DRENDOVO-102132 format. One record per residue (C-alpha): residue number from 1; residue in three letters; chain; x negated, y, z negated. Coordinates in Angstrom, 3 decimals, padded with zeros to 6 digits, always signed. Layout:
(rec NUM ALA A (X Y Z)) ...
REM end
This chain:
(rec 1 MET A (-041.111 -042.116 -009.501)) (rec 2 ALA A (-040.590 -045.770 -008.719)) (rec 3 ASN A (-037.002 -045.879 -010.011)) (rec 4 ARG A (-035.537 -043.290 -007.606)) (rec 5 VAL A (-032.259 -044.248 -005.999)) (rec 6 ARG A (-032.819 -041.748 -003.211)) (rec 7 GLU A (-036.325 -042.338 -001.939)) (rec 8 HIS A (-036.060 -040.378 +001.342)) (rec 9 GLN A (-036.461 -036.622 +001.481)) (rec 10 VAL A (-034.822 -034.306 +004.020)) (rec 11 ILE A (-036.338 -030.847 +004.363)) (rec 12 PHE A (-034.999 -027.848 +006.228)) (rec 13 ARG A (-035.623 -024.109 +006.155)) (rec 14 VAL A (-033.157 -021.277 +005.680)) (rec 15 THR A (-033.377 -017.504 +005.762)) (rec 16 GLU A (-032.915 -015.462 +002.611)) (rec 17 ALA A (-029.423 -014.510 +003.788)) (rec 18 GLU A (-028.504 -018.157 +004.402)) (rec 19 LYS A (-029.817 -019.125 +000.985)) (rec 20 GLU A (-027.723 -016.399 -000.616)) (rec 21 LEU A (-024.643 -017.603 +001.251)) (rec 22 ILE A (-025.285 -021.143 -000.003)) (rec 23 ARG A (-025.554 -019.796 -003.546)) (rec 24 GLN A (-022.312 -017.867 -003.152)) (rec 25 ARG A (-020.487 -020.962 -001.953)) (rec 26 MET A (-021.954 -022.945 -004.833)) (rec 27 ALA A (-020.711 -020.287 -007.245)) (rec 28 LEU A (-017.216 -020.528 -005.766)) (rec 29 LEU A (-017.241 -024.244 -006.543)) (rec 30 GLY A (-018.792 -023.740 -009.956)) (rec 31 THR A (-021.863 -025.875 -009.311)) (rec 32 ARG A (-025.503 -025.045 -009.976)) (rec 33 ASN A (-027.183 -028.142 -008.540)) (rec 34 MET A (-028.183 -027.180 -005.006)) (rec 35 GLN A (-029.370 -030.702 -004.125)) (rec 36 SER A (-026.012 -032.196 -005.016)) (rec 37 PHE A (-024.113 -029.433 -003.238)) (rec 38 LEU A (-026.129 -029.719 -000.019)) (rec 39 ARG A (-026.011 -033.526 -000.098)) (rec 40 LYS A (-022.231 -033.463 -000.536)) (rec 41 MET A (-021.803 -030.943 +002.288)) (rec 42 ALA A (-024.092 -032.918 +004.594)) (rec 43 LEU A (-022.326 -036.211 +003.908)) (rec 44 ASP A (-018.697 -035.211 +003.399)) (rec 45 GLY A (-018.398 -031.627 +004.583)) (rec 46 TYR A (-017.542 -030.510 +008.059)) (rec 47 VAL A (-017.783 -027.398 +010.191)) (rec 48 VAL A (-014.801 -026.166 +012.131)) (rec 49 LYS A (-015.405 -023.938 +015.115)) (rec 50 LEU A (-012.153 -022.626 +016.450)) (rec 51 GLU A (-012.087 -021.632 +020.081)) (rec 52 LEU A (-009.032 -019.409 +020.207)) (rec 53 PRO A (-008.891 -017.150 +023.260)) (rec 54 GLU A (-005.439 -016.108 +022.023)) (rec 55 LEU A (-007.075 -014.490 +019.001)) (rec 56 LYS A (-009.416 -012.432 +021.182)) (rec 57 GLU A (-006.429 -011.391 +023.292)) (rec 58 MET A (-004.533 -010.349 +020.152)) (rec 59 VAL A (-007.430 -008.192 +018.952)) (rec 60 SER A (-007.614 -006.528 +022.353)) (rec 61 LEU A (-003.862 -005.870 +022.369)) (rec 62 LEU A (-003.993 -004.460 +018.852)) (rec 63 ARG A (-006.779 -002.066 +019.854)) (rec 64 ARG A (-004.866 -000.868 +022.906)) (rec 65 CYS A (-001.685 -000.465 +020.906)) (rec 66 SER A (-003.387 +001.534 +018.167)) (rec 67 ASN A (-005.119 +003.734 +020.762)) (rec 68 ASN A (-001.771 +004.424 +022.430)) (rec 69 LEU A (-000.136 +005.224 +019.094)) (rec 70 ASN A (-002.962 +007.617 +018.219)) (rec 71 GLN A (-002.603 +009.377 +021.561)) (rec 72 ILE A (+001.167 +009.663 +021.121)) (rec 73 ALA A (+000.745 +010.988 +017.578)) (rec 74 ARG A (-001.839 +013.550 +018.741)) (rec 75 HIS A (+000.463 +014.630 +021.576)) (rec 76 ALA A (+003.439 +014.874 +019.201)) (rec 77 HIS A (+001.458 +017.082 +016.807)) (rec 78 GLU A (+000.326 +019.348 +019.651)) (rec 79 THR A (+003.675 +019.715 +021.417)) (rec 80 GLY A (+006.192 +018.792 +018.759)) (rec 81 ARG A (+007.806 +016.285 +021.149)) (rec 82 VAL A (+007.740 +012.555 +021.715)) (rec 83 TYR A (+008.805 +011.348 +025.133)) (rec 84 PRO A (+011.055 +008.310 +025.654)) (rec 85 VAL A (+008.505 +006.854 +028.092)) (rec 86 ASP A (+005.911 +006.838 +025.296)) (rec 87 ILE A (+008.315 +005.058 +022.944)) (rec 88 GLU A (+009.155 +002.479 +025.617)) (rec 89 GLU A (+005.459 +001.815 +026.221)) (rec 90 VAL A (+004.815 +001.260 +022.505)) (rec 91 LEU A (+007.846 -001.027 +022.214)) (rec 92 ALA A (+006.664 -003.065 +025.216)) (rec 93 MET A (+003.209 -003.451 +023.678)) (rec 94 GLN A (+004.771 -004.466 +020.360)) (rec 95 GLN A (+006.813 -007.126 +022.144)) (rec 96 THR A (+003.642 -008.429 +023.820)) (rec 97 LEU A (+001.897 -008.481 +020.448)) (rec 98 TRP A (+004.728 -010.472 +018.856)) (rec 99 GLN A (+004.699 -012.980 +021.707)) (rec 100 GLY A (+000.931 -013.373 +021.415)) (rec 101 MET A (+001.130 -013.757 +017.647)) (rec 102 ASN A (+003.834 -016.395 +017.961)) (rec 103 LYS A (+001.676 -018.304 +020.480)) (rec 104 LEU A (-001.350 -018.063 +018.205)) (rec 105 LEU A (+000.555 -019.168 +015.099)) (rec 106 THR A (+002.056 -022.099 +016.995)) (rec 107 ARG A (-001.432 -023.194 +018.077)) (rec 108 LEU A (-002.820 -022.828 +014.554)) (rec 109 ALA A (+000.090 -024.817 +013.118)) (rec 110 SER A (-000.743 -027.709 +015.426)) (rec 111 LEU A (-004.263 -027.992 +013.944)) (rec 112 GLU A (-004.636 -030.419 +011.099)) 
REM end
């Protein structure tokens, strides 16, 4: 077609899973024209890759805290007692979690 405004073609390959993800994102926007969607994303869209070591630390702390709580609960069911040392350990981990969460939220708030 001699009257094309866009005379250059860009070709790239995707997996079936990637194609499905593109379709899902198109559906969220309510568009059916894949060319227009991909062109718009390529020209105006952007990808954000957050490097947040604080988030990894928070996940690790949450896992440790939940493991400790499970152990305390199991021990309480077996013996019928909860020891003050166990409570203090959980409270200390909760305090660490809150501090980490505050640090993470402060860092996220600074992103624009």
